[in-house]
C-alpha positions, -999 to +999 in steps of 0.1 A: +002+001+000+015+033-012+017+065+007-011+079-015-040+050+000-022+047+037-028+085+041-070+090+044-069+062+073-044+080+088-060+110+084-089+097+094-081+078+131-060+112+135-097+131+132-114+105+151-084+103+180-090+144+181-129+139+184-133+120+212-099+140+232-129+175+221-160+149+236-138+143+265-125+177+274-164+186+271-178+159+295-145+165+322-157+206+321-193+197+324-184+174+354-162+202+369-188+228+371-224+209+375-220+206+414-218+241+418-249+256+391-286+251+406-311+236+383-331+259+361-301+287+370-295+321+347-255+311+340-229+332+314-205+310+305-178+341+302-155+327+276-169+301+257-156+297+229-174+274+213-210+269+235-210+239+239-208+240+278-237+260+278-259+237+253-246+208+285-262+232+314-291+235+293-300+200+281-289+186+315-295+212+341-327+232+328-301+266+334-310+293+307-275+298+297-260+330+272-227+329+260-198+353+261-166+360+244-140+382+228-141+364+200-170+344+179-165+310+173-198+301+186-212+265+169-245+264+192-281+276+194-275+292+226-277+336+228-244+344+225-224+383+233-195+396+219-174+416+244-138+434+245-121+411+278-130+440+302-170+457+301-193+427+302-225+447+280-249+428+299-266+445+337-257+441+366-272+411+385-282+393+355-271+359+367-274+334+393-234+316+381-209+328+361-188+304+348-150+315+340-133+283+322-093+281+322-104+321+311-080+345+338-043+330+325-057+344+286-070+374+297-044+404+297-067+419+326-083+395+350-093+417+378-112+435+356-128+403+341-130+390+376-148+426+390-173+422+359-180+386+370-191+403+403-218+428+389-235+409+363-245+383+399-277+384+416-271+387+452-265+355+463-248+341+431-214+321+423-189+330+404-174+291+389-134+294+380-115+269+370-076+273+367-042+252+359-027+244+391+011+257+392+022+255+434+051+238+426+084+243+396+070+213+379+037+217+377+047+252+365+068+238+339+038+212+326+009+241+322+036+268+306+049+237+284+014+232+274+001+257+272+037+263+241+025+231+225-014+251+227+005+278+206+022+258+185-008+245+177-038+261+177-023+297+180-041+301+214-017+318+232-015+338+266-018+370+279-020+363+315-003+352+343-007+313+359-015+321+395-008+300+430-041+297+442-024+320+474-021+344+443-058+340+431-073+343+468-061+379+469-067+385+430-105+378+440-102+400+469-091+432+449-124+425+426-147+421+458-147+383+459-140+354+485-139+318+484-167+299+492-156+264+479-123+248+460-120+217+447-083+201+435-097+179+401-061+164+395-045+159+356-062+174+331-089+149+318-072+124+341-043+125+317-011+118+327+014+150+321-017+175+312-017+202+339-035+198+371-064+221+374-089+239+400-120+245+407-124+275+431-164+288+435-160+322+444-187+351+462-195+379+468-176+389+500-187+408+528-172+441+523-186+438+491-220+429+498-227+457+520-219+480+496 
């Protein structure tokens, strides 16, 4: 069999593998946030990318989801809002939950995003953040190395910072948010050698709630 006839089979295996990874990634993200999203909640998926997480939240939890991102790669049938990376074009107190999954280290101004996420929350609402962990030197090497590969193969770089958990807590406080729950997820999708992830569920800080 020559290379020309072998290539289609090889390409199809690559495509199948890519589809499985995309599906596994989506299910991993859903499983990460679902415990923190009340059934029927109004949800803003900030940094929604293709919008498929929002569809799972709608279909499985009955949520009313709005997708939001700086670029329009939306593949869903959900409402989509484009924003400039700093100011959300929606009213204050519009959502029960704002999800911010693996977005903050890509953002040039993560503090502005966190403040806007808090502004978008109704009283008693929650911001659900997922980030890569860099608590140790090895975790930082793995995380940065993974994102270098991501940049090379997809063009998706990062404009923000990978922070240790203590630094994230400080950053959240600057935005008027405090950590209510933290869940370490282990390696992304359970794959050895991938960045370790953490979910942080945030609420408006006491001082912010009194303002």
